[in-house]
C-alpha positions as a printed Julia matrix, in Angstrom:
297×3 Matrix{Float64}:
  12.77   -2.28   21.77
  13.17   -3.31   18.15
  14.62   -1.09   15.46
  12.22    1.51   14.0
  10.41    0.38   10.87
  10.78    1.68    7.34
   8.62    4.06    5.35
   7.09    2.34    2.34
   5.63    3.76   -0.85
   2.34    2.2    -1.94
   1.74    2.09   -5.69
  -2.02    1.57   -5.8
  -2.53    4.82   -7.71
   0.09    4.34  -10.44
  -1.43    4.31  -13.9
  -0.12    3.96  -17.44
  -1.34    5.78  -20.54
  -1.29    9.56  -20.15
  -0.19    9.14  -16.51
   2.82    6.92  -17.25
   5.49    9.63  -17.12
   4.16   11.0   -13.83
   3.88    7.5   -12.34
   7.53    6.79  -13.17
   8.52   10.12  -11.65
   6.72    9.27   -8.41
   8.5     5.95   -7.91
  11.89    7.45   -8.76
  11.23   10.39   -6.42
  10.44    7.93   -3.62
  13.78    6.17   -4.13
  15.61    9.52   -4.33
  13.96   10.5    -1.03
  15.46    7.44    0.64
  12.38    5.22    0.59
  13.52    1.68   -0.08
  10.3    -0.26    0.62
   8.12   -0.42   -2.52
   4.69   -2.06   -2.26
   2.79   -3.1    -5.38
   0.35   -5.75   -6.65
  -1.0    -7.25   -9.89
  -4.29   -5.43   -9.19
  -2.88   -1.91   -8.89
  -3.24    0.62  -11.67
  -5.64   -1.68  -13.54
  -2.72   -4.08  -13.9
  -0.13   -1.48  -14.92
   1.58   -0.72  -11.59
   4.02   -3.65  -11.51
   5.36   -2.85  -14.97
   5.73    0.82  -14.01
   7.59   -0.11  -10.83
   9.84   -2.46  -12.8
  10.83    0.29  -15.19
  11.29    2.86  -12.43
  13.54    0.69  -10.23
  15.86   -0.44  -13.01
  19.4    -0.02  -11.7
  18.24    0.22   -8.06
  16.74   -3.23   -7.49
  19.34   -4.48   -5.01
  18.82   -1.46   -2.75
  15.07   -2.05   -2.39
  12.63   -4.22   -0.5
  10.17   -5.16   -3.22
   6.75   -6.37   -2.08
   4.04   -7.71   -4.38
   0.94   -9.79   -3.95
  -1.15  -12.64   -5.3
  -4.83  -13.47   -5.04
  -6.59  -10.57   -6.78
  -6.4   -10.1   -10.53
  -7.57   -7.07  -12.53
 -10.08   -7.6   -15.29
  -8.4    -6.78  -18.59
  -9.95   -4.02  -20.64
 -10.9    -5.18  -24.12
 -10.49   -2.9   -27.11
 -14.29   -2.68  -27.32
 -14.51   -1.63  -23.65
 -11.89    1.09  -24.12
 -13.68    2.33  -27.27
 -17.03    2.45  -25.47
 -15.48    4.34  -22.56
 -14.02    6.99  -24.85
 -17.27    7.26  -26.83
 -19.26    7.7   -23.61
 -16.86   10.38  -22.39
 -17.28   12.33  -25.64
 -21.05   11.84  -25.64
 -21.25   13.14  -22.07
 -20.07   16.54  -23.28
 -23.18   16.9   -25.47
 -26.66   17.57  -24.01
 -28.5    14.25  -23.91
 -25.45   12.34  -25.07
 -25.05   10.35  -21.85
 -28.5     8.84  -22.41
 -27.5     7.74  -25.91
 -24.1     6.3   -24.96
 -23.95    5.56  -21.23
 -20.54    4.77  -19.7
 -19.75    1.05  -19.47
 -20.18   -0.71  -16.15
 -17.01   -0.63  -14.05
 -14.75   -3.65  -14.41
 -14.56   -5.76  -11.29
 -11.35   -7.58  -10.32
 -11.3   -11.31   -9.62
 -10.88  -12.01   -5.89
  -9.85  -15.19   -4.06
  -7.54  -16.49   -6.8
  -5.52  -18.7    -4.45
  -5.36  -22.06   -6.21
  -1.66  -23.1    -6.09
  -1.26  -23.07   -9.87
  -2.79  -19.59  -10.08
  -0.5   -18.21   -7.36
   2.55  -19.66   -9.1
   1.43  -18.18  -12.44
   0.79  -14.83  -10.73
   4.31  -14.78   -9.31
   5.86  -15.62  -12.68
   3.86  -12.81  -14.28
   4.86  -10.36  -11.53
   8.54  -11.24  -11.91
   8.3   -10.62  -15.63
   6.55   -7.26  -15.22
   8.87   -6.14  -12.41
  11.96   -7.13  -14.39
  13.46   -8.98  -11.45
  14.33  -12.55  -10.49
  12.89  -12.33   -6.98
  10.15  -10.75   -4.87
  11.3    -9.98   -1.33
   7.85  -10.47    0.19
   4.87  -12.05   -1.55
   1.65  -11.19    0.27
  -1.65  -13.07   -0.1
  -4.05  -10.29   -1.05
  -7.26  -10.17    1.06
  -6.98  -13.79    2.05
  -9.15  -15.29    4.81
  -7.9   -17.42    7.67
  -9.36  -20.66    6.3
  -7.69  -20.28    2.9
  -4.42  -19.29    4.57
  -4.39  -22.74    6.22
  -4.64  -24.62    2.93
  -1.68  -27.0     2.87
  -1.48  -27.14   -0.94
  -1.25  -23.35   -1.11
   1.39  -23.21    1.63
   3.43  -25.93   -0.07
   3.32  -23.98   -3.34
   4.56  -20.88   -1.52
   7.35  -22.87    0.14
   8.35  -24.16   -3.3
   8.58  -20.59   -4.61
  10.82  -19.74   -1.64
  13.0   -22.78   -2.26
  13.39  -21.68   -5.89
  14.46  -18.2    -4.78
  11.63  -16.53   -6.69
  10.09  -15.36   -3.41
  12.31  -14.69   -0.39
   9.44  -14.81    2.13
   5.66  -14.65    2.16
   2.89  -13.19    4.27
  -0.62  -11.79    4.14
  -2.25   -8.48    3.21
  -5.78   -8.54    4.59
  -8.04   -7.05    7.26
  -7.29   -6.92   10.98
  -9.54   -9.75   12.19
  -8.41  -12.18    9.5
  -4.8   -11.14   10.14
  -5.11  -11.85   13.87
  -6.72  -15.22   13.18
  -3.91  -16.2    10.81
  -1.22  -14.91   13.19
  -2.71  -16.99   16.02
  -3.29  -20.07   13.87
  -1.29  -23.27   13.5
   0.62  -22.05   10.42
   1.56  -18.6    11.74
   5.27  -19.46   11.75
   5.25  -19.87    7.98
   4.18  -16.25    7.43
   6.98  -13.69    7.69
   4.89  -10.53    7.36
   1.37   -9.34    8.13
   0.15   -6.26    6.24
  -3.04   -4.58    7.46
  -4.75   -1.2     7.81
  -4.21    0.91   10.9
  -7.21    0.37   13.19
  -6.05    1.31   16.68
  -6.44   -2.3    17.78
  -3.66   -4.41   19.27
  -1.2    -5.62   16.65
  -0.75   -9.35   16.06
   2.54  -10.92   17.03
   5.15  -10.87   14.27
   6.4    -8.42   11.68
   3.6    -6.01   10.75
   3.21   -3.54    7.88
   0.58   -0.83    8.36
  -1.29    1.19    5.77
  -4.3     3.58    5.43
  -3.01    5.82    8.21
  -3.6     9.19    6.51
  -7.32    9.33    5.9
 -10.42   11.4     6.5
  -9.96   11.61   10.27
  -6.64   13.39    9.82
  -8.06   15.78    7.2
 -10.98   16.71    9.44
  -8.68   17.38   12.38
  -6.44   19.58   10.24
  -9.49   21.57    9.11
 -10.59   22.06   12.73
  -7.09   23.08   13.69
  -7.39   26.14   11.44
 -10.31   27.67   13.33
 -10.95   26.02   16.72
  -9.0    27.92   19.33
  -9.22   25.25   22.09
  -7.73   22.71   19.67
  -5.05   25.18   18.59
  -4.21   25.77   22.24
  -3.98   22.02   22.84
  -1.5    21.82   19.95
   0.63   24.58   21.41
   0.62   22.78   24.76
   2.11   19.77   23.01
   4.81   21.86   21.34
   3.06   21.8    17.95
   2.63   24.89   15.81
  -1.1    24.77   14.9
  -0.37   26.51   11.59
   2.37   24.01   10.68
   1.48   20.89   12.65
   3.18   18.39   10.33
   0.71   15.85   11.67
   1.0    13.32    8.85
   4.73   12.93    9.43
   4.21   12.73   13.18
   1.63    9.96   12.8
   3.79    7.93   10.44
   6.71    8.32   12.84
   4.6     7.23   15.81
   3.61    4.01   14.03
   7.18    3.39   12.84
   8.4     3.46   16.41
   6.02    0.78   17.66
   7.45   -2.64   18.44
   6.78   -5.16   15.7
   6.12   -2.6    12.95
   8.34   -3.39   10.0
   7.03   -0.67    7.69
   4.34    2.01    7.36
   2.97    2.6     3.86
   1.64    5.77    2.32
   0.56    6.69   -1.18
   0.36   10.04   -2.92
   0.19   11.42   -6.44
   2.23   14.53   -5.58
   6.03   14.54   -5.59
   6.23   17.39   -3.08
   3.96   15.52   -0.67
   6.02   12.38   -1.13
   9.22   14.18   -0.19
   7.51   15.75    2.8
   6.25   12.43    4.16
   9.62   10.77    3.61
  10.93   13.07    6.36
   8.89   11.15    8.94
  11.82    8.84    9.57
  13.74   11.82   10.99
  11.07   12.6    13.61
  12.05   12.11   17.24
   9.94    9.91   19.52
   8.81   13.04   21.39
   7.61   14.73   18.18
   5.81   11.58   17.13
   4.15   11.16   20.53
   2.94   14.78   20.5
   1.23   14.14   17.17
  -0.42   10.98   18.48
  -1.71   12.88   21.5
  -3.16   15.64   19.34
  -4.91   13.03   17.18
  -6.72   11.88   20.32
  -8.78   15.08   19.92
 -10.12   13.86   16.55
Protein backbone atom coordinates (compact mmCIF):
# COMPACT_ATOMS: atom_id res chain seq x y z
CA UNK A 1 0.00 0.00 0.00
CA UNK A 2 1.24 3.48 -0.84
CA UNK A 3 1.78 6.20 1.71
CA UNK A 4 -1.37 8.07 2.83
CA UNK A 5 -2.08 11.24 0.88
CA UNK A 6 -1.96 14.81 2.08
CA UNK A 7 -4.74 17.17 3.10
CA UNK A 8 -4.95 20.15 0.77
CA UNK A 9 -6.53 23.56 1.23
CA UNK A 10 -8.56 24.79 -1.72
CA UNK A 11 -8.62 28.56 -2.23
CA UNK A 12 -11.67 28.95 -4.45
CA UNK A 13 -13.41 31.15 -1.89
CA UNK A 14 -10.57 33.60 -1.17
CA UNK A 15 -11.50 37.16 -2.03
CA UNK A 16 -9.80 40.54 -1.83
CA UNK A 17 -11.36 43.87 -0.89
CA UNK A 18 -13.12 43.78 2.47
CA UNK A 19 -12.37 40.04 2.73
CA UNK A 20 -8.61 40.33 2.17
CA UNK A 21 -7.54 40.20 5.82
CA UNK A 22 -9.71 37.16 6.51
CA UNK A 23 -8.50 35.42 3.34
CA UNK A 24 -4.87 35.88 4.40
CA UNK A 25 -5.72 34.55 7.86
CA UNK A 26 -7.28 31.42 6.37
CA UNK A 27 -4.22 30.50 4.29
CA UNK A 28 -1.85 31.18 7.18
CA UNK A 29 -4.06 29.15 9.53
CA UNK A 30 -3.92 26.24 7.08
CA UNK A 31 -0.12 26.32 7.09
CA UNK A 32 -0.04 26.63 10.90
CA UNK A 33 -2.32 23.58 11.09
CA UNK A 34 0.24 21.55 9.16
CA UNK A 35 -1.44 21.68 5.74
CA UNK A 36 1.29 21.95 3.13
CA UNK A 37 -0.72 21.37 -0.07
CA UNK A 38 -2.21 24.66 -1.33
CA UNK A 39 -4.49 24.57 -4.39
CA UNK A 40 -5.32 27.74 -6.30
CA UNK A 41 -6.09 28.99 -9.82
CA UNK A 42 -6.22 32.20 -11.89
CA UNK A 43 -10.03 31.93 -11.80
CA UNK A 44 -10.46 31.80 -8.03
CA UNK A 45 -11.64 34.80 -6.06
CA UNK A 46 -12.47 36.67 -9.27
CA UNK A 47 -8.74 36.59 -10.03
CA UNK A 48 -7.56 37.59 -6.55
CA UNK A 49 -6.79 34.19 -4.97
CA UNK A 50 -3.30 33.67 -6.40
CA UNK A 51 -2.10 37.06 -5.18
CA UNK A 52 -3.59 36.38 -1.73
CA UNK A 53 -1.88 32.99 -1.58
CA UNK A 54 1.42 34.56 -2.66
CA UNK A 55 1.28 37.07 0.16
CA UNK A 56 0.17 34.50 2.73
CA UNK A 57 2.90 31.95 1.95
CA UNK A 58 5.78 34.42 1.95
CA UNK A 59 8.55 32.86 4.03
CA UNK A 60 7.01 29.36 3.81
CA UNK A 61 7.23 28.64 0.08
CA UNK A 62 9.82 25.86 0.28
CA UNK A 63 7.70 23.90 2.77
CA UNK A 64 4.64 23.81 0.50
CA UNK A 65 3.29 21.97 -2.50
CA UNK A 66 1.87 24.80 -4.58
CA UNK A 67 -0.70 23.86 -7.21
CA UNK A 68 -2.19 26.26 -9.74
CA UNK A 69 -4.01 25.93 -13.02
CA UNK A 70 -4.36 27.21 -16.56
CA UNK A 71 -7.24 27.20 -19.01
CA UNK A 72 -9.94 29.32 -17.34
CA UNK A 73 -9.57 33.05 -16.96
CA UNK A 74 -11.77 35.39 -14.91
CA UNK A 75 -13.42 38.30 -16.64
CA UNK A 76 -11.95 41.50 -15.23
CA UNK A 77 -14.37 43.90 -13.59
CA UNK A 78 -14.27 47.33 -15.18
CA UNK A 79 -14.63 50.46 -13.07
CA UNK A 80 -18.04 51.01 -14.66
CA UNK A 81 -19.14 47.46 -13.73
CA UNK A 82 -18.05 47.93 -10.12
CA UNK A 83 -19.84 51.31 -9.96
CA UNK A 84 -23.05 49.82 -11.38
CA UNK A 85 -22.89 46.94 -8.89
CA UNK A 86 -22.58 49.32 -5.93
CA UNK A 87 -25.34 51.58 -7.29
CA UNK A 88 -27.65 48.59 -7.74
CA UNK A 89 -26.92 47.38 -4.20
CA UNK A 90 -27.83 50.80 -2.78
CA UNK A 91 -30.91 51.08 -4.99
CA UNK A 92 -32.10 47.67 -3.82
CA UNK A 93 -32.51 49.04 -0.31
CA UNK A 94 -35.15 51.52 -1.52
CA UNK A 95 -38.69 50.41 -2.52
CA UNK A 96 -38.78 50.20 -6.32
CA UNK A 97 -35.07 50.94 -6.59
CA UNK A 98 -34.17 47.55 -8.06
CA UNK A 99 -36.43 48.27 -11.04
CA UNK A 100 -34.65 51.57 -11.65
CA UNK A 101 -31.10 50.22 -11.29
CA UNK A 102 -31.05 46.45 -11.75
CA UNK A 103 -27.86 44.57 -10.79
CA UNK A 104 -25.45 43.97 -13.70
CA UNK A 105 -25.39 40.57 -15.34
CA UNK A 106 -22.88 38.22 -13.71
CA UNK A 107 -19.45 38.15 -15.32
CA UNK A 108 -18.66 34.85 -16.99
CA UNK A 109 -15.11 33.47 -17.06
CA UNK A 110 -13.41 32.47 -20.30
CA UNK A 111 -13.13 28.68 -20.60
CA UNK A 112 -10.96 26.51 -22.86
CA UNK A 113 -8.02 28.93 -23.01
CA UNK A 114 -5.48 26.24 -23.94
CA UNK A 115 -3.58 27.71 -26.88
CA UNK A 116 0.13 27.19 -26.05
CA UNK A 117 0.90 30.91 -25.96
CA UNK A 118 -2.04 31.53 -23.61
CA UNK A 119 -0.97 28.75 -21.24
CA UNK A 120 2.58 30.11 -21.14
CA UNK A 121 1.28 33.63 -20.46
CA UNK A 122 -1.03 32.26 -17.76
CA UNK A 123 1.88 30.56 -16.01
CA UNK A 124 4.01 33.71 -16.13
CA UNK A 125 1.13 35.70 -14.64
CA UNK A 126 0.56 33.08 -11.93
CA UNK A 127 4.25 33.08 -10.98
CA UNK A 128 4.16 36.84 -10.67
CA UNK A 129 1.02 36.85 -8.51
CA UNK A 130 2.22 33.96 -6.34
CA UNK A 131 5.62 35.58 -5.83
CA UNK A 132 7.47 32.38 -6.66
CA UNK A 133 9.78 31.06 -9.37
CA UNK A 134 8.01 27.72 -9.74
CA UNK A 135 4.64 25.98 -9.56
CA UNK A 136 4.89 22.44 -8.23
CA UNK A 137 1.92 21.18 -10.24
CA UNK A 138 0.23 23.03 -13.08
CA UNK A 139 -3.20 21.57 -13.79
CA UNK A 140 -5.19 22.05 -17.00
CA UNK A 141 -8.48 23.43 -15.71
CA UNK A 142 -11.60 21.62 -17.05
CA UNK A 143 -9.78 20.31 -20.08
CA UNK A 144 -11.30 17.64 -22.33
CA UNK A 145 -9.53 14.52 -23.53
CA UNK A 146 -9.16 15.73 -27.12
CA UNK A 147 -7.48 19.00 -26.11
CA UNK A 148 -5.25 17.15 -23.65
CA UNK A 149 -3.82 15.23 -26.62
CA UNK A 150 -2.80 18.36 -28.50
CA UNK A 151 0.92 17.98 -29.21
CA UNK A 152 1.59 21.73 -29.36
CA UNK A 153 0.05 22.18 -25.91
CA UNK A 154 2.00 19.25 -24.46
CA UNK A 155 5.24 20.55 -25.95
CA UNK A 156 4.61 23.97 -24.40
CA UNK A 157 4.06 22.30 -21.02
CA UNK A 158 7.24 20.26 -21.42
CA UNK A 159 9.11 23.48 -22.19
CA UNK A 160 7.80 25.06 -18.97
CA UNK A 161 9.03 21.99 -17.08
CA UNK A 162 12.44 22.17 -18.75
CA UNK A 163 12.67 25.84 -17.72
CA UNK A 164 11.88 24.92 -14.11
CA UNK A 165 8.82 27.20 -14.02
CA UNK A 166 6.56 24.16 -13.61
CA UNK A 167 7.86 21.03 -11.88
CA UNK A 168 5.11 18.76 -13.26
CA UNK A 169 1.71 19.07 -14.89
CA UNK A 170 -1.64 17.32 -14.84
CA UNK A 171 -5.36 17.86 -15.25
CA UNK A 172 -8.22 19.19 -13.14
CA UNK A 173 -11.45 18.11 -14.81
CA UNK A 174 -14.42 15.77 -14.47
CA UNK A 175 -14.25 12.03 -13.88
CA UNK A 176 -15.04 10.79 -17.40
CA UNK A 177 -12.62 13.17 -19.09
CA UNK A 178 -10.01 12.31 -16.46
CA UNK A 179 -10.36 8.58 -17.11
CA UNK A 180 -10.14 9.12 -20.86
CA UNK A 181 -6.95 11.16 -20.47
CA UNK A 182 -5.45 8.67 -18.00
CA UNK A 183 -6.12 5.82 -20.44
CA UNK A 184 -4.95 7.75 -23.50
CA UNK A 185 -1.67 7.69 -25.40
CA UNK A 186 -0.21 10.69 -23.52
CA UNK A 187 -1.13 9.57 -19.99
CA UNK A 188 2.52 9.18 -19.01
CA UNK A 189 3.12 12.89 -19.50
CA UNK A 190 0.56 13.83 -16.83
CA UNK A 191 1.81 13.54 -13.25
CA UNK A 192 -1.47 14.30 -11.45
CA UNK A 193 -5.20 13.93 -12.03
CA UNK A 194 -7.48 16.16 -9.95
CA UNK A 195 -11.20 15.36 -9.93
CA UNK A 196 -14.31 15.43 -7.74
CA UNK A 197 -15.18 12.48 -5.53
CA UNK A 198 -17.81 10.42 -7.34
CA UNK A 199 -17.63 6.94 -5.85
CA UNK A 200 -16.42 5.58 -9.18
CA UNK A 201 -13.16 3.69 -9.69
CA UNK A 202 -10.14 5.99 -9.69
CA UNK A 203 -7.95 6.23 -12.78
CA UNK A 204 -4.43 4.86 -12.59
CA UNK A 205 -1.85 7.39 -11.41
CA UNK A 206 -1.61 10.06 -8.74
CA UNK A 207 -5.08 11.41 -7.96
CA UNK A 208 -6.25 14.49 -6.06
CA UNK A 209 -9.87 14.47 -4.89
CA UNK A 210 -12.16 17.36 -4.07
CA UNK A 211 -15.87 18.14 -3.39
CA UNK A 212 -16.10 15.46 -0.72
CA UNK A 213 -17.98 17.47 1.92
CA UNK A 214 -21.25 18.41 0.27
CA UNK A 215 -25.00 18.24 0.66
CA UNK A 216 -25.11 14.47 1.18
CA UNK A 217 -22.98 14.78 4.30
CA UNK A 218 -25.04 17.70 5.66
CA UNK A 219 -28.29 15.80 5.18
CA UNK A 220 -26.91 12.73 6.94
CA UNK A 221 -25.72 14.85 9.87
CA UNK A 222 -29.20 16.39 10.15
CA UNK A 223 -30.80 12.94 10.18
CA UNK A 224 -28.31 11.76 12.76
CA UNK A 225 -29.74 14.28 15.24
CA UNK A 226 -33.23 12.77 15.28
CA UNK A 227 -33.41 9.33 13.63
CA UNK A 228 -32.87 6.72 16.32
CA UNK A 229 -32.13 3.78 13.95
CA UNK A 230 -29.37 5.85 12.33
CA UNK A 231 -28.04 6.90 15.73
CA UNK A 232 -28.00 3.25 16.76
CA UNK A 233 -26.12 2.33 13.58
CA UNK A 234 -23.52 4.98 14.48
CA UNK A 235 -23.09 3.57 17.96
CA UNK A 236 -22.65 0.10 16.48
CA UNK A 237 -19.74 1.46 14.46
CA UNK A 238 -18.15 3.06 17.53
CA UNK A 239 -19.28 6.57 16.54
CA UNK A 240 -20.85 8.99 19.00
CA UNK A 241 -23.97 10.19 17.11
CA UNK A 242 -23.76 13.56 18.88
CA UNK A 243 -20.10 14.03 17.93
CA UNK A 244 -19.65 11.90 14.83
CA UNK A 245 -16.73 13.85 13.34
CA UNK A 246 -17.87 12.52 9.99
CA UNK A 247 -16.13 15.09 7.80
CA UNK A 248 -12.73 14.18 9.23
CA UNK A 249 -13.52 10.48 8.93
CA UNK A 250 -14.46 10.84 5.27
CA UNK A 251 -11.35 12.84 4.41
CA UNK A 252 -9.23 10.24 6.21
CA UNK A 253 -10.92 7.38 4.35
CA UNK A 254 -10.09 8.97 0.98
CA UNK A 255 -6.54 9.80 2.08
CA UNK A 256 -5.90 6.16 2.83
CA UNK A 257 -6.89 4.90 -0.62
CA UNK A 258 -4.13 3.72 -2.93
CA UNK A 259 -3.24 6.29 -5.55
CA UNK A 260 -4.70 9.29 -3.70
CA UNK A 261 -2.04 11.97 -3.44
CA UNK A 262 -4.20 14.60 -1.74
CA UNK A 263 -7.77 15.37 -0.65
CA UNK A 264 -8.85 19.01 -0.89
CA UNK A 265 -11.32 20.91 1.23
CA UNK A 266 -12.30 24.56 1.43
CA UNK A 267 -13.84 26.57 4.23
CA UNK A 268 -14.23 30.19 5.25
CA UNK A 269 -13.98 29.42 8.98
CA UNK A 270 -10.65 29.10 10.77
CA UNK A 271 -12.08 26.83 13.46
CA UNK A 272 -13.47 24.48 10.82
CA UNK A 273 -10.15 24.50 9.01
CA UNK A 274 -8.29 23.45 12.13
CA UNK A 275 -10.85 20.75 12.81
CA UNK A 276 -10.58 19.23 9.33
CA UNK A 277 -6.77 19.36 9.43
CA UNK A 278 -7.00 16.70 12.17
CA UNK A 279 -8.20 14.16 9.60
CA UNK A 280 -4.62 13.10 8.96
CA UNK A 281 -4.48 11.77 12.54
CA UNK A 282 -7.48 9.46 12.05
CA UNK A 283 -6.80 5.73 12.21
CA UNK A 284 -7.89 3.47 9.34
CA UNK A 285 -10.55 1.96 11.63
CA UNK A 286 -12.03 5.38 12.46
CA UNK A 287 -12.03 6.32 8.79
CA UNK A 288 -13.68 3.05 7.75
CA UNK A 289 -16.41 3.47 10.37
CA UNK A 290 -17.24 6.88 8.90
CA UNK A 291 -17.37 5.46 5.38
CA UNK A 292 -19.73 2.72 6.55
CA UNK A 293 -22.04 5.22 8.23
CA UNK A 294 -22.12 7.30 5.03
CA UNK A 295 -23.53 4.23 3.27
CA UNK A 296 -26.78 5.07 5.11
CA UNK A 297 -27.02 8.43 3.29
